[in-house]
C-alpha positions in Angstrom: 9.3 74.7 -123.3 11.5 77.5 -124.9 14.4 79.1 -123.4 12.9 82.6 -124.0 10.1 81.7 -121.5 12.3 80.5 -118.8 14.1 83.6 -118.9 10.9 85.7 -118.9 9.9 83.9 -115.7 13.0 84.3 -113.9 13.1 87.6 -115.0 9.6 88.4 -113.6 10.4 86.7 -110.5 13.5 88.8 -110.0 11.8 92.2 -110.7 9.0 90.9 -108.3 11.3 90.2 -105.7 13.2 93.4 -106.0 10.0 95.1 -106.0 8.9 93.4 -102.7 12.4 94.5 -101.0 11.6 97.9 -102.3 8.2 98.0 -100.8 9.5 96.6 -97.3 12.5 99.1 -97.2 10.0 102.0 -97.9 7.7 100.9 -95.3 10.6 100.6 -92.5 11.6 104.1 -93.1 9.4 105.8 -90.8 10.6 103.4 -88.0 14.0 104.1 -89.0 13.5 107.8 -88.6 11.9 107.3 -85.4 14.9 105.2 -84.3 17.1 108.0 -85.3 15.5 110.6 -83.5 15.7 108.4 -80.3 18.9 107.9 -80.8 20.1 111.4 -81.2 18.2 112.2 -77.6 20.1 109.4 -76.2 23.3 110.4 -77.6 22.9 113.9 -75.7 22.0 112.1 -72.9 25.3 109.6 -73.0 27.5 112.8 -73.3 26.0 114.3 -70.2 26.7 110.8 -68.5 30.3 110.5 -69.8 31.1 114.0 -68.4 29.6 113.0 -65.1 31.5 109.9 -64.9 34.7 111.3 -65.9 34.8 113.9 -62.9 36.3 112.2 -59.8 34.5 112.5 -56.8 36.5 114.6 -54.0 36.6 112.1 -51.1 37.1 113.1 -47.4 37.9 110.8 -44.8 35.3 110.8 -41.8 36.0 113.1 -38.9 37.6 111.3 -35.9 35.2 111.2 -32.8 37.0 109.4 -30.6 37.5 112.3 -28.2 33.7 113.2 -28.3 32.0 113.0 -24.9 29.6 109.7 -24.4 26.8 111.7 -23.6 26.5 113.5 -26.8 27.1 110.5 -28.8 24.4 108.7 -27.1 22.2 111.7 -27.4 22.8 111.5 -31.1 22.1 107.8 -31.1 18.9 108.2 -29.3 17.7 111.0 -31.8 18.7 108.8 -34.6 16.6 105.8 -32.9 13.6 108.1 -32.4 13.3 109.0 -36.0 13.9 105.7 -37.3 11.0 104.8 -34.8 8.8 107.5 -36.1 9.6 106.6 -39.7 8.7 103.0 -39.2 5.3 104.0 -37.4 4.2 106.4 -40.0 4.8 103.6 -42.7 2.9 101.0 -40.6 -0.2 103.9 -40.4 0.2 104.2 -44.3 0.0 100.6 -44.5 -3.1 100.5 -42.1 -4.7 103.0 -44.1 -4.0 101.5 -47.4 -5.5 98.1 -46.1 -8.6 99.8 -44.8 -9.4 101.3 -48.2 -9.0 97.9 -50.0 -12.7 97.3 -51.5 -13.4 93.6 -51.4 -16.6 93.5 -53.4 -16.1 91.9 -56.9 -12.4 91.5 -56.2 -12.7 88.0 -54.8 -15.5 86.2 -56.6 -16.7 82.6 -55.7 -15.4 81.0 -58.8 -16.6 77.3 -57.6 -19.8 75.8 -59.5 -22.6 75.1 -56.9 -24.7 72.4 -57.8 
């Protein structure tokens, strides 16, 4: 073949490749704009997080209660334990009601073939 035919073939291939790349870049522009909008929202949140992380919390030492009366400490502990027990019982009641509300029809089917 003559040289000009090869130049024409390779030129057409190069133009086709450039056209395909251009189409791909054009089809990606909506996705890039959506990503840029998300990144702008993320930048605002990141600035707030950075501002919150830069402030140092004020630490306070716990109050010394060695001189408190043992009766008062026992009373506080008893109230904490009763509140914990009530929370446990309420959770158990919620779990029982959730188990009672489960509908078994159609959920567990017999998948074994009977002959």
